[in-house]
C-alpha positions in Angstrom: 33.6 -3.4 10.0 30.6 -1.9 11.7 30.7 -0.9 15.2 27.0 -2.4 16.7 26.2 -0.2 19.7 23.1 -2.0 20.2 23.6 -5.8 19.8 20.4 -6.8 21.3 18.4 -4.6 19.1 20.7 -5.9 16.2 20.0 -9.2 16.9 16.0 -8.6 17.3 16.0 -7.0 14.0 17.5 -9.4 12.1 15.2 -11.9 13.4 12.3 -10.0 11.9 13.7 -10.4 8.8 14.3 -14.2 9.3 10.8 -14.7 10.2 10.1 -12.9 7.1 12.1 -14.9 5.3 11.0 -18.0 6.5 7.3 -17.4 5.7 8.6 -17.1 2.0 8.0 -13.4 2.0 9.3 -11.5 -1.0 11.8 -8.7 0.1 13.4 -6.1 -1.6 16.2 -3.9 -0.2 15.6 -0.7 1.4 16.3 2.3 1.1 16.1 2.2 -2.4 16.4 5.4 -4.4 13.6 7.4 -4.0 11.3 9.1 -6.5 12.9 12.2 -7.6 16.7 11.1 -6.9 19.1 11.7 -9.6 20.8 8.3 -10.2 23.2 6.7 -12.2 24.0 3.3 -14.0 26.8 1.2 -11.8 27.3 -1.7 -14.7 26.5 -2.8 -18.1 26.6 -1.4 -21.4 24.2 1.7 -19.8 27.3 2.1 -17.2 27.7 5.9 -16.2 24.3 7.2 -17.7 22.5 9.5 -15.3 18.9 10.1 -14.9 15.9 10.4 -12.5 14.3 7.9 -10.8 10.3 8.6 -11.7 9.2 5.0 -10.2 10.8 1.9 -8.8 9.9 -1.6 -7.8 12.4 -4.5 -9.0 12.7 -2.6 -12.4 13.4 1.3 -11.7 12.0 3.8 -14.3 14.4 6.4 -15.1 13.8 9.8 -16.9 17.0 10.4 -19.1 16.5 14.6 -19.5 17.5 16.7 -22.2 17.1 19.9 -19.9 17.5 22.6 -22.7 14.9 21.3 -24.7 12.4 20.4 -21.8 12.4 16.6 -22.9 13.5 13.6 -22.2 13.2 9.8 -22.5 12.0 7.0 -20.2 13.7 3.8 -19.7 13.3 0.6 -17.5 16.4 -0.7 -15.8 17.0 -3.3 -12.7 16.8 -1.3 -9.6 20.0 -3.2 -8.4 22.2 -1.4 -11.3 21.6 1.8 -10.1 23.2 4.2 -7.6 22.6 7.7 -6.1 24.2 10.6 -7.9 26.5 12.7 -5.0 
């Protein structure tokens, strides 16, 4: 449960999103993982895998680092499968 102190502001902001949806705008969730943030795959066959986000849209590009070698590999994955590493 979320305590809403300013109900009028919440309603106003939700109406903005509703208007954009009615106009058939394509919306993505925000905030997304920022470029440079360390992330972890939450589900699927790659669950638990960690890397660093280098770009993001609906699919994120993530660098899988091998720091001791100063190298890594880049993969693309659905951004919805990623969470911020603590």
